[in-house]
Backbone and ligand atoms as CSV (ligand in chain L), in Angstrom:
chain,resi,resn,atom,element,x,y,z
A,1,UNK,N,N,-0.672,-20.346,20.706
A,1,UNK,CA,C,-0.910,-18.938,21.009
A,1,UNK,C,C,-1.163,-18.757,22.509
A,2,UNK,N,N,-0.274,-18.053,23.190
A,2,UNK,CA,C,-0.433,-17.799,24.622
A,2,UNK,C,C,-1.588,-16.843,24.874
A,3,UNK,N,N,-2.309,-17.071,25.956
A,3,UNK,CA,C,-3.356,-16.131,26.354
A,3,UNK,C,C,-2.676,-14.813,26.753
A,4,UNK,N,N,-3.120,-13.676,26.172
A,4,UNK,CA,C,-2.464,-12.398,26.494
A,4,UNK,C,C,-2.802,-11.909,27.909
A,5,UNK,N,N,-3.759,-12.558,28.572
A,5,UNK,CA,C,-4.139,-12.120,29.925
A,5,UNK,C,C,-3.396,-12.906,30.992
A,6,UNK,N,N,-3.399,-14.245,30.867
A,6,UNK,CA,C,-2.787,-15.046,31.929
A,6,UNK,C,C,-1.607,-15.886,31.428
A,7,UNK,N,N,-1.246,-15.745,30.170
A,7,UNK,CA,C,-0.119,-16.465,29.564
A,7,UNK,C,C,-0.328,-17.974,29.474
A,8,UNK,N,N,-1.544,-18.430,29.677
A,8,UNK,CA,C,-1.820,-19.861,29.518
A,8,UNK,C,C,-1.431,-20.256,28.090
A,9,UNK,N,N,-0.722,-21.384,27.931
A,9,UNK,CA,C,-0.177,-21.709,26.597
A,9,UNK,C,C,-1.183,-22.239,25.575
A,10,UNK,N,N,-2.435,-22.295,25.942
A,10,UNK,CA,C,-3.397,-22.869,24.999
A,10,UNK,C,C,-4.626,-21.961,24.871
A,11,UNK,N,N,-5.277,-21.999,23.710
A,11,UNK,CA,C,-6.523,-21.255,23.563
A,11,UNK,C,C,-7.436,-21.976,22.589
A,12,UNK,N,N,-8.694,-21.662,22.644
A,12,UNK,CA,C,-9.681,-22.342,21.835
A,12,UNK,C,C,-10.279,-21.328,20.861
A,13,UNK,N,N,-10.394,-21.725,19.578
A,13,UNK,CA,C,-10.985,-20.821,18.587
A,13,UNK,C,C,-12.505,-20.892,18.700
A,14,UNK,N,N,-13.150,-19.745,18.934
A,14,UNK,CA,C,-14.610,-19.753,19.016
A,14,UNK,C,C,-15.272,-19.208,17.755
A,15,UNK,N,N,-14.506,-18.484,16.949
A,15,UNK,CA,C,-15.073,-17.939,15.719
A,15,UNK,C,C,-13.952,-17.592,14.739
A,16,UNK,N,N,-14.156,-17.844,13.454
A,16,UNK,CA,C,-13.176,-17.503,12.414
A,16,UNK,C,C,-13.874,-16.739,11.312
A,17,UNK,N,N,-13.259,-15.673,10.885
A,17,UNK,CA,C,-13.856,-14.882,9.810
A,17,UNK,C,C,-12.778,-14.444,8.827
A,18,UNK,N,N,-13.070,-14.559,7.532
A,18,UNK,CA,C,-12.133,-14.095,6.518
A,18,UNK,C,C,-12.451,-12.638,6.210
A,19,UNK,N,N,-11.404,-11.827,6.088
A,19,UNK,CA,C,-11.630,-10.413,5.777
A,19,UNK,C,C,-12.231,-10.293,4.384
A,20,UNK,N,N,-12.853,-9.134,4.099
A,20,UNK,CA,C,-13.555,-8.951,2.834
A,20,UNK,C,C,-12.708,-9.270,1.609
A,21,UNK,N,N,-11.456,-8.817,1.629
A,21,UNK,CA,C,-10.615,-9.039,0.452
A,21,UNK,C,C,-9.935,-10.412,0.485
A,22,UNK,N,N,-10.217,-11.197,1.503
A,22,UNK,CA,C,-9.689,-12.562,1.550
A,22,UNK,C,C,-8.227,-12.676,1.934
A,23,UNK,N,N,-7.620,-11.552,2.346
A,23,UNK,CA,C,-6.183,-11.612,2.621
A,23,UNK,C,C,-5.862,-11.889,4.089
A,24,UNK,N,N,-6.867,-11.900,4.950
A,24,UNK,CA,C,-6.611,-12.120,6.371
A,24,UNK,C,C,-7.741,-12.915,7.015
A,25,UNK,N,N,-7.397,-13.619,8.079
A,25,UNK,CA,C,-8.419,-14.343,8.844
A,25,UNK,C,C,-8.386,-13.829,10.276
A,26,UNK,N,N,-9.526,-13.417,10.747
A,26,UNK,CA,C,-9.661,-12.988,12.147
A,26,UNK,C,C,-10.188,-14.154,12.942
A,27,UNK,N,N,-9.523,-14.476,14.035
A,27,UNK,CA,C,-10.023,-15.549,14.887
A,27,UNK,C,C,-10.320,-15.010,16.274
A,28,UNK,N,N,-11.487,-15.343,16.763
A,28,UNK,CA,C,-11.869,-15.013,18.119
A,28,UNK,C,C,-11.482,-16.234,18.946
A,29,UNK,N,N,-10.684,-16.020,19.970
A,29,UNK,CA,C,-10.217,-17.147,20.787
A,29,UNK,C,C,-10.630,-16.956,22.235
A,30,UNK,N,N,-10.705,-18.104,22.932
A,30,UNK,CA,C,-11.016,-18.048,24.353
A,30,UNK,C,C,-10.000,-18.873,25.120
A,31,UNK,N,N,-9.536,-18.309,26.227
A,31,UNK,CA,C,-8.581,-19.008,27.069
A,31,UNK,C,C,-9.352,-19.976,27.972
A,32,UNK,N,N,-8.980,-21.261,27.962
A,32,UNK,CA,C,-9.710,-22.231,28.786
A,32,UNK,C,C,-9.425,-22.065,30.283
A,33,UNK,N,N,-8.392,-21.291,30.614
A,33,UNK,CA,C,-8.044,-21.134,32.033
A,33,UNK,C,C,-8.763,-19.926,32.662
A,34,UNK,N,N,-8.533,-18.718,32.062
A,34,UNK,CA,C,-9.151,-17.523,32.662
A,34,UNK,C,C,-10.463,-17.165,31.967
A,35,UNK,N,N,-10.788,-17.880,30.867
A,35,UNK,CA,C,-12.037,-17.720,30.126
A,35,UNK,C,C,-12.158,-16.380,29.389
A,36,UNK,N,N,-11.076,-15.582,29.366
A,36,UNK,CA,C,-11.147,-14.312,28.648
A,36,UNK,C,C,-11.030,-14.560,27.149
A,37,UNK,N,N,-11.580,-13.624,26.368
A,37,UNK,CA,C,-11.546,-13.757,24.909
A,37,UNK,C,C,-10.596,-12.743,24.291
A,38,UNK,N,N,-9.979,-13.123,23.199
A,38,UNK,CA,C,-9.113,-12.195,22.472
A,38,UNK,C,C,-9.150,-12.538,20.989
A,39,UNK,N,N,-8.668,-11.613,20.165
A,39,UNK,CA,C,-8.724,-11.786,18.707
A,39,UNK,C,C,-7.319,-11.891,18.133
A,40,UNK,N,N,-7.142,-12.791,17.203
A,40,UNK,CA,C,-5.869,-12.843,16.476
A,40,UNK,C,C,-6.165,-12.641,15.000
A,41,UNK,N,N,-5.237,-12.030,14.320
A,41,UNK,CA,C,-5.391,-11.823,12.883
A,41,UNK,C,C,-4.266,-12.540,12.166
A,42,UNK,N,N,-4.663,-13.396,11.248
A,42,UNK,CA,C,-3.677,-14.198,10.541
A,42,UNK,C,C,-3.565,-13.703,9.104
A,43,UNK,N,N,-2.355,-13.344,8.673
A,43,UNK,CA,C,-2.137,-12.970,7.273
A,43,UNK,C,C,-0.966,-13.809,6.742
A,44,UNK,N,N,-0.980,-14.044,5.439
A,44,UNK,CA,C,0.130,-14.783,4.842
A,44,UNK,C,C,1.378,-13.907,4.932
A,45,UNK,N,N,2.518,-14.496,5.158
A,45,UNK,CA,C,3.727,-13.691,5.233
A,45,UNK,C,C,4.059,-13.194,3.828
A,46,UNK,N,N,4.553,-11.984,3.772
A,46,UNK,CA,C,4.818,-11.341,2.498
A,46,UNK,C,C,6.274,-10.888,2.501
A,47,UNK,N,N,7.049,-11.409,1.568
A,47,UNK,CA,C,8.465,-11.066,1.548
A,47,UNK,C,C,8.828,-10.228,0.344
A,48,UNK,N,N,9.789,-9.373,0.555
A,48,UNK,CA,C,10.276,-8.515,-0.521
A,48,UNK,C,C,11.716,-8.933,-0.831
A,49,UNK,N,N,11.983,-9.206,-2.112
A,49,UNK,CA,C,13.330,-9.578,-2.523
A,49,UNK,C,C,14.043,-8.331,-3.022
A,50,UNK,N,N,15.098,-7.960,-2.331
A,50,UNK,CA,C,15.833,-6.755,-2.716
A,50,UNK,C,C,16.751,-7.058,-3.899
A,51,UNK,N,N,17.246,-5.985,-4.491
A,51,UNK,CA,C,18.092,-6.164,-5.676
A,51,UNK,C,C,19.322,-7.012,-5.355
A,52,UNK,N,N,19.781,-6.896,-4.110
A,52,UNK,CA,C,20.957,-7.665,-3.688
A,52,UNK,C,C,20.634,-9.152,-3.520
A,53,UNK,N,N,19.329,-9.502,-3.624
A,53,UNK,CA,C,18.950,-10.900,-3.455
A,53,UNK,C,C,18.516,-11.213,-2.028
A,54,UNK,N,N,18.732,-10.261,-1.124
A,54,UNK,CA,C,18.321,-10.451,0.266
A,54,UNK,C,C,16.796,-10.326,0.366
A,55,UNK,N,N,16.199,-11.244,1.140
A,55,UNK,CA,C,14.754,-11.221,1.323
A,55,UNK,C,C,14.422,-10.654,2.699
A,56,UNK,N,N,13.447,-9.751,2.743
A,56,UNK,CA,C,13.035,-9.229,4.044
A,56,UNK,C,C,11.521,-9.107,4.080
A,57,UNK,N,N,10.930,-9.123,5.288
A,57,UNK,CA,C,9.472,-9.018,5.347
A,57,UNK,C,C,8.995,-7.658,4.855
A,58,UNK,N,N,7.852,-7.644,4.166
A,58,UNK,CA,C,7.264,-6.381,3.706
A,58,UNK,C,C,6.984,-5.509,4.919
A,59,UNK,N,N,7.277,-4.213,4.806
A,59,UNK,CA,C,6.936,-3.306,5.904
A,59,UNK,C,C,6.447,-1.973,5.371
A,60,UNK,N,N,5.339,-1.506,5.957
A,60,UNK,CA,C,4.787,-0.204,5.536
A,60,UNK,C,C,5.781,0.900,5.832
A,61,UNK,N,N,6.509,0.725,6.917
A,61,UNK,CA,C,7.500,1.717,7.328
A,61,UNK,C,C,8.526,1.939,6.207
A,62,UNK,N,N,8.933,0.844,5.567
A,62,UNK,CA,C,9.923,0.954,4.486
A,62,UNK,C,C,9.340,1.688,3.282
A,63,UNK,N,N,8.052,1.443,3.023
A,63,UNK,CA,C,7.383,2.139,1.920
A,63,UNK,C,C,7.405,3.642,2.203
A,64,UNK,N,N,7.059,3.990,3.445
A,64,UNK,CA,C,7.013,5.406,3.838
A,64,UNK,C,C,8.407,6.031,3.733
A,65,UNK,N,N,9.405,5.315,4.238
A,65,UNK,CA,C,10.771,5.845,4.146
A,65,UNK,C,C,11.193,6.028,2.697
A,66,UNK,N,N,10.712,5.122,1.837
A,66,UNK,CA,C,11.071,5.181,0.422
A,66,UNK,C,C,10.522,6.411,-0.292
A,67,UNK,N,N,9.355,6.885,0.127
A,67,UNK,CA,C,8.753,8.018,-0.576
A,67,UNK,C,C,8.937,9.348,0.155
A,68,UNK,N,N,9.366,9.277,1.412
A,68,UNK,CA,C,9.458,10.498,2.219
A,68,UNK,C,C,10.333,11.573,1.563
A,69,UNK,N,N,11.451,11.151,1.021
A,69,UNK,CA,C,12.383,12.091,0.414
A,69,UNK,C,C,11.741,12.812,-0.781
A,70,UNK,N,N,10.992,12.028,-1.584
A,70,UNK,CA,C,10.331,12.609,-2.751
A,70,UNK,C,C,9.259,13.617,-2.337
A,71,UNK,N,N,8.761,13.488,-1.098
A,71,UNK,CA,C,7.681,14.359,-0.629
A,71,UNK,C,C,8.196,15.585,0.112
A,72,UNK,N,N,9.519,15.714,0.232
A,72,UNK,CA,C,10.094,16.833,0.966
A,72,UNK,C,C,9.628,18.179,0.415
A,73,UNK,N,N,9.135,19.048,1.316
A,73,UNK,CA,C,8.703,20.375,0.897
A,73,UNK,C,C,7.351,20.387,0.215
A,74,UNK,N,N,6.724,19.227,0.109
A,74,UNK,CA,C,5.413,19.144,-0.518
A,74,UNK,C,C,4.333,19.080,0.562
A,75,UNK,N,N,3.088,19.483,0.230
A,75,UNK,CA,C,2.030,19.444,1.249
A,75,UNK,C,C,1.525,18.023,1.495
A,76,UNK,N,N,2.401,17.172,2.018
A,76,UNK,CA,C,2.060,15.772,2.271
A,76,UNK,C,C,2.317,15.496,3.757
A,77,UNK,N,N,1.284,15.070,4.476
A,77,UNK,CA,C,1.430,14.851,5.920
A,77,UNK,C,C,1.805,13.401,6.220
A,78,UNK,N,N,2.174,13.158,7.476
A,78,UNK,CA,C,2.474,11.791,7.894
A,78,UNK,C,C,1.254,10.890,7.729
A,79,UNK,N,N,0.071,11.475,7.974
A,79,UNK,CA,C,-1.161,10.692,7.791
A,79,UNK,C,C,-1.330,10.286,6.329
A,80,UNK,N,N,-1.033,11.230,5.421
A,80,UNK,CA,C,-1.124,10.923,3.986
A,80,UNK,C,C,-0.209,9.753,3.642
A,81,UNK,N,N,1.009,9.793,4.212
A,81,UNK,CA,C,1.980,8.732,3.932
A,81,UNK,C,C,1.504,7.396,4.496
A,82,UNK,N,N,0.878,7.440,5.688
A,82,UNK,CA,C,0.367,6.205,6.301
A,82,UNK,C,C,-0.735,5.606,5.427
A,83,UNK,N,N,-1.610,6.470,4.900
A,83,UNK,CA,C,-2.691,5.992,4.033
A,83,UNK,C,C,-2.101,5.404,2.752
A,84,UNK,N,N,-1.086,6.077,2.203
A,84,UNK,CA,C,-0.430,5.590,0.990
A,84,UNK,C,C,0.155,4.200,1.228
A,85,UNK,N,N,0.861,4.039,2.356
A,85,UNK,CA,C,1.487,2.745,2.647
A,85,UNK,C,C,0.436,1.658,2.812
A,86,UNK,N,N,-0.713,2.042,3.381
A,86,UNK,CA,C,-1.779,1.060,3.544
A,86,UNK,C,C,-2.330,0.634,2.182
A,87,UNK,N,N,-2.513,1.622,1.284
A,87,UNK,CA,C,-3.001,1.313,-0.067
A,87,UNK,C,C,-2.038,0.372,-0.775
A,88,UNK,N,N,-0.737,0.680,-0.628
A,88,UNK,CA,C,0.291,-0.145,-1.273
A,88,UNK,C,C,0.212,-1.582,-0.744
A,89,UNK,N,N,0.116,-1.715,0.580
A,89,UNK,CA,C,0.051,-3.059,1.153
A,89,UNK,C,C,-1.202,-3.801,0.677
A,90,UNK,N,N,-2.339,-3.098,0.655
A,90,UNK,CA,C,-3.578,-3.743,0.222
A,90,UNK,C,C,-3.478,-4.216,-1.224
A,91,UNK,N,N,-2.906,-3.368,-2.091
A,91,UNK,CA,C,-2.872,-3.796,-3.489
A,91,UNK,C,C,-1.858,-4.926,-3.688
A,92,UNK,N,N,-0.786,-4.928,-2.903
A,92,UNK,CA,C,0.172,-6.031,-3.007
A,92,UNK,C,C,-0.451,-7.328,-2.491
A,93,UNK,N,N,-1.134,-7.237,-1.346
A,93,UNK,CA,C,-1.750,-8.447,-0.789
A,93,UNK,C,C,-2.832,-9.014,-1.704
A,94,UNK,N,N,-3.519,-8.103,-2.433
A,94,UNK,CA,C,-4.580,-8.596,-3.313
A,94,UNK,C,C,-4.008,-9.380,-4.490
A,95,UNK,N,N,-2.686,-9.250,-4.752
A,95,UNK,CA,C,-2.063,-10.040,-5.822
A,95,UNK,C,C,-1.923,-11.495,-5.383
A,96,UNK,N,N,-1.979,-11.733,-4.085
A,96,UNK,CA,C,-1.906,-13.096,-3.569
A,96,UNK,C,C,-0.542,-13.745,-3.674
A,97,UNK,N,N,0.519,-12.941,-3.723
A,97,UNK,CA,C,1.869,-13.488,-3.814
A,97,UNK,C,C,2.492,-13.616,-2.424
A,98,UNK,N,N,3.387,-14.588,-2.268
A,98,UNK,CA,C,4.095,-14.747,-0.999
A,98,UNK,C,C,5.367,-13.913,-1.015
A,99,UNK,N,N,5.805,-13.580,-2.228
A,99,UNK,CA,C,7.102,-12.933,-2.386
A,99,UNK,C,C,7.064,-12.044,-3.620
A,100,UNK,N,N,7.663,-10.880,-3.556
A,100,UNK,CA,C,7.772,-10.080,-4.767
A,100,UNK,C,C,9.036,-9.216,-4.724
A,101,UNK,N,N,9.430,-8.714,-5.896
A,101,UNK,CA,C,10.642,-7.905,-5.994
A,101,UNK,C,C,10.410,-6.500,-5.442
A,102,UNK,N,N,11.471,-5.931,-4.898
A,102,UNK,CA,C,11.411,-4.555,-4.411
A,102,UNK,C,C,10.976,-3.638,-5.557
A,103,UNK,N,N,11.387,-3.961,-6.769
A,103,UNK,CA,C,11.019,-3.150,-7.936
A,103,UNK,C,C,9.500,-3.097,-8.102
A,104,UNK,N,N,8.844,-4.248,-7.908
A,104,UNK,CA,C,7.392,-4.298,-8.042
A,104,UNK,C,C,6.703,-3.491,-6.950
A,105,UNK,N,N,7.315,-3.489,-5.754
A,105,UNK,CA,C,6.763,-2.682,-4.666
A,105,UNK,C,C,6.775,-1.221,-5.110
A,106,UNK,N,N,7.894,-0.799,-5.714
A,106,UNK,CA,C,8.017,0.576,-6.201
A,106,UNK,C,C,6.957,0.898,-7.239
A,107,UNK,N,N,6.695,-0.037,-8.152
A,107,UNK,CA,C,5.681,0.180,-9.180
A,107,UNK,C,C,4.310,0.375,-8.543
A,108,UNK,N,N,4.061,-0.377,-7.460
A,108,UNK,CA,C,2.778,-0.287,-6.766
A,108,UNK,C,C,2.631,1.059,-6.061
A,109,UNK,N,N,3.769,1.657,-5.684
A,109,UNK,CA,C,3.752,2.961,-5.002
A,109,UNK,C,C,3.358,4.072,-5.979
A,110,UNK,N,N,3.760,3.953,-7.246
A,110,UNK,CA,C,3.574,5.033,-8.221
A,110,UNK,C,C,2.132,5.542,-8.327
A,111,UNK,N,N,1.158,4.626,-8.414
A,111,UNK,CA,C,-0.243,5.024,-8.583
A,111,UNK,C,C,-0.759,5.901,-7.444
A,112,UNK,N,N,-0.735,5.348,-6.207
A,112,UNK,CA,C,-1.235,6.163,-5.087
A,112,UNK,C,C,-0.421,7.427,-4.837
A,113,UNK,N,N,0.869,7.412,-5.164
A,113,UNK,CA,C,1.688,8.612,-4.955
A,113,UNK,C,C,1.275,9.700,-5.942
A,114,UNK,N,N,0.927,9.300,-7.151
A,114,UNK,CA,C,0.498,10.262,-8.163
A,114,UNK,C,C,-0.809,10.942,-7.741
A,115,UNK,N,N,-1.701,10.145,-7.134
A,115,UNK,CA,C,-2.954,10.719,-6.641
A,115,UNK,C,C,-2.693,11.718,-5.516
A,116,UNK,N,N,-1.658,11.422,-4.741
A,116,UNK,CA,C,-1.346,12.245,-3.568
A,116,UNK,C,C,-0.695,13.572,-3.960
A,117,UNK,N,N,0.341,13.498,-4.790
A,117,UNK,CA,C,1.070,14.711,-5.147
A,117,UNK,C,C,1.875,14.472,-6.419
A,118,UNK,N,N,1.561,15.238,-7.465
A,118,UNK,CA,C,2.188,14.976,-8.761
A,118,UNK,C,C,3.684,15.289,-8.787
A,119,UNK,N,N,4.077,16.296,-8.024
A,119,UNK,CA,C,5.505,16.636,-7.994
A,119,UNK,C,C,6.299,15.522,-7.292
A,120,UNK,N,N,5.763,15.068,-6.151
A,120,UNK,CA,C,6.424,13.974,-5.427
A,120,UNK,C,C,6.484,12.732,-6.315
A,121,UNK,N,N,5.399,12.510,-7.056
A,121,UNK,CA,C,5.347,11.376,-7.973
A,121,UNK,C,C,6.453,11.459,-9.024
A,122,UNK,N,N,6.614,12.648,-9.613
A,122,UNK,CA,C,7.645,12.820,-10.642
A,122,UNK,C,C,9.044,12.595,-10.070
A,123,UNK,N,N,9.252,13.103,-8.847
A,123,UNK,CA,C,10.560,12.905,-8.216
A,123,UNK,C,C,10.823,11.423,-7.986
A,124,UNK,N,N,9.820,10.746,-7.437
A,124,UNK,CA,C,9.975,9.320,-7.123
A,124,UNK,C,C,10.173,8.517,-8.414
A,125,UNK,N,N,9.336,8.804,-9.404
A,125,UNK,CA,C,9.424,8.075,-10.668
A,125,UNK,C,C,10.772,8.306,-11.347
A,126,UNK,N,N,11.305,9.515,-11.209
A,126,UNK,CA,C,12.563,9.816,-11.894
A,126,UNK,C,C,13.718,8.982,-11.323
A,127,UNK,N,N,13.683,8.759,-10.021
A,127,UNK,CA,C,14.718,7.925,-9.411
A,127,UNK,C,C,14.417,6.470,-9.694
A,128,UNK,N,N,13.135,6.135,-9.513
A,128,UNK,CA,C,12.728,4.761,-9.582
A,128,UNK,C,C,12.836,4.154,-10.968
A,129,UNK,N,N,12.334,4.908,-11.930
A,129,UNK,CA,C,12.366,4.388,-13.296
A,129,UNK,C,C,13.610,4.872,-14.007
A,130,UNK,N,N,14.554,5.397,-13.216
A,130,UNK,CA,C,15.859,5.819,-13.730
A,130,UNK,C,C,15.745,6.715,-14.952
A,131,UNK,N,N,15.030,7.850,-14.789
A,131,UNK,CA,C,14.965,8.830,-15.867
A,131,UNK,C,C,16.399,9.252,-16.180
A,132,UNK,N,N,16.727,9.284,-17.451
A,132,UNK,CA,C,18.100,9.610,-17.810
A,132,UNK,C,C,18.234,10.960,-18.479
A,133,UNK,N,N,17.135,11.480,-18.962
A,133,UNK,CA,C,17.250,12.744,-19.690
A,133,UNK,C,C,16.037,13.616,-19.452
A,134,UNK,N,N,16.136,14.846,-19.935
A,134,UNK,CA,C,15.028,15.786,-19.861
A,134,UNK,C,C,13.816,15.209,-20.601
A,135,UNK,N,N,14.073,14.455,-21.669
A,135,UNK,CA,C,12.979,13.891,-22.464
A,135,UNK,C,C,12.135,12.929,-21.623
A,136,UNK,N,N,12.821,12.178,-20.722
A,136,UNK,CA,C,12.079,11.250,-19.872
A,136,UNK,C,C,11.102,12.012,-18.974
A,137,UNK,N,N,11.584,13.163,-18.442
A,137,UNK,CA,C,10.729,13.996,-17.600
A,137,UNK,C,C,9.574,14.539,-18.423
A,138,UNK,N,N,9.916,15.033,-19.626
A,138,UNK,CA,C,8.889,15.611,-20.483
A,138,UNK,C,C,7.808,14.587,-20.810
A,139,UNK,N,N,8.233,13.360,-21.087
A,139,UNK,CA,C,7.272,12.318,-21.439
A,139,UNK,C,C,6.347,12.029,-20.255
A,140,UNK,N,N,6.931,11.975,-19.041
A,140,UNK,CA,C,6.132,11.684,-17.854
A,140,UNK,C,C,5.156,12.823,-17.569
A,141,UNK,N,N,5.633,14.063,-17.745
A,141,UNK,CA,C,4.777,15.226,-17.496
A,141,UNK,C,C,3.665,15.284,-18.553
A,142,UNK,N,N,4.038,14.995,-19.790
A,142,UNK,CA,C,3.076,14.984,-20.894
A,142,UNK,C,C,1.945,13.999,-20.600
A,143,UNK,N,N,2.329,12.832,-20.074
A,143,UNK,CA,C,1.359,11.788,-19.747
A,143,UNK,C,C,0.410,12.262,-18.646
A,144,UNK,N,N,0.983,12.903,-17.630
A,144,UNK,CA,C,0.169,13.433,-16.524
A,144,UNK,C,C,-0.823,14.469,-17.057
A,145,UNK,N,N,-0.299,15.350,-17.937
A,145,UNK,CA,C,-1.109,16.443,-18.466
A,145,UNK,C,C,-2.268,15.887,-19.291
A,146,UNK,N,N,-1.952,14.900,-20.122
A,146,UNK,CA,C,-2.943,14.290,-20.995
A,146,UNK,C,C,-4.057,13.660,-20.165
A,147,UNK,N,N,-3.639,12.915,-19.134
A,147,UNK,CA,C,-4.638,12.245,-18.300
A,147,UNK,C,C,-5.498,13.252,-17.556
A,148,UNK,N,N,-4.867,14.365,-17.164
A,148,UNK,CA,C,-5.627,15.390,-16.448
A,148,UNK,C,C,-6.653,16.019,-17.382
A,149,UNK,N,N,-6.238,16.248,-18.654
A,149,UNK,CA,C,-7.162,16.823,-19.632
A,149,UNK,C,C,-8.322,15.878,-19.910
A,150,UNK,N,N,-7.974,14.589,-20.047
A,150,UNK,CA,C,-9.027,13.602,-20.308
A,150,UNK,C,C,-10.030,13.575,-19.166
A,151,UNK,N,N,-9.477,13.678,-17.953
A,151,UNK,CA,C,-10.325,13.678,-16.770
A,151,UNK,C,C,-11.249,14.898,-16.786
A,152,UNK,N,N,-10.667,16.059,-17.125
A,152,UNK,CA,C,-11.443,17.297,-17.155
A,152,UNK,C,C,-12.524,17.211,-18.231
A,153,UNK,N,N,-12.157,16.642,-19.398
A,153,UNK,CA,C,-13.134,16.486,-20.474
A,153,UNK,C,C,-14.269,15.574,-20.049
A,154,UNK,N,N,-13.902,14.493,-19.360
A,154,UNK,CA,C,-14.906,13.547,-18.864
A,154,UNK,C,C,-15.872,14.240,-17.924
A,155,UNK,N,N,-15.304,15.070,-17.034
A,155,UNK,CA,C,-16.151,15.780,-16.072
A,155,UNK,C,C,-17.056,16.795,-16.773
A,156,UNK,N,N,-16.480,17.466,-17.797
A,156,UNK,CA,C,-17.257,18.453,-18.552
A,156,UNK,C,C,-18.406,17.751,-19.272
A,157,UNK,N,N,-18.133,16.602,-19.862
A,157,UNK,CA,C,-19.160,15.851,-20.575
A,157,UNK,C,C,-20.262,15.431,-19.612
A,158,UNK,N,N,-19.846,15.031,-18.418
A,158,UNK,CA,C,-20.805,14.617,-17.404
A,158,UNK,C,C,-21.709,15.789,-17.011
A,159,UNK,N,N,-21.061,16.945,-16.796
A,159,UNK,CA,C,-21.813,18.144,-16.401
A,159,UNK,C,C,-22.762,18.524,-17.534
A,160,UNK,N,N,-22.290,18.399,-18.786
A,160,UNK,CA,C,-23.092,18.731,-19.943
A,160,UNK,C,C,-24.344,17.854,-20.036
A,161,UNK,N,N,-24.153,16.561,-19.821
A,161,UNK,CA,C,-25.290,15.645,-19.945
A,161,UNK,C,C,-26.277,15.845,-18.798
A,162,UNK,N,N,-25.758,16.344,-17.654
A,162,UNK,CA,C,-26.636,16.574,-16.504
A,162,UNK,C,C,-27.546,17.763,-16.771
A,163,UNK,N,N,-27.033,18.707,-17.626
A,163,UNK,CA,C,-27.832,19.911,-17.900
A,163,UNK,C,C,-29.003,19.624,-18.831
A,164,UNK,N,N,-28.849,18.608,-19.678
A,164,UNK,CA,C,-29.881,18.344,-20.680
A,164,UNK,C,C,-31.178,17.769,-20.076
L,1,ZN,ZN,ZN,-6.018,-16.790,30.127
């Protein structure tokens, strides 16, 4: 690792720390020449295998590009998309895999996208899970509705117990 200040080709590790979720190691390094300190972050490489069999490094940018179309015309900002991509990366890294299918990346996108915007979620899911008929849409919407009702009931029960 070259020193980013003086380009000296060597550095000394003065401190190593594993991130909370265990997916990265932060190292504090010191250059023996100019004595300046800098930090490096080490993460395991994560590859995505595309349907064509081609392997490419995981990228948040690709996740964002993948969902952007589904979010067209919806109240979803670039910041929202950045947060979504970060969530996707975190949940993929927590699986501890070195490699996974593009399909699995898509599955990981579904959860956080649904939290973000249900319409965008339905659009993405319809392409992703290859909805073939109106019934597929109805089933997905029915599921969303049911979960929303359950959530509302849970909240009502909570409010009820708080009153007692
Ligand atoms: Zn240096």
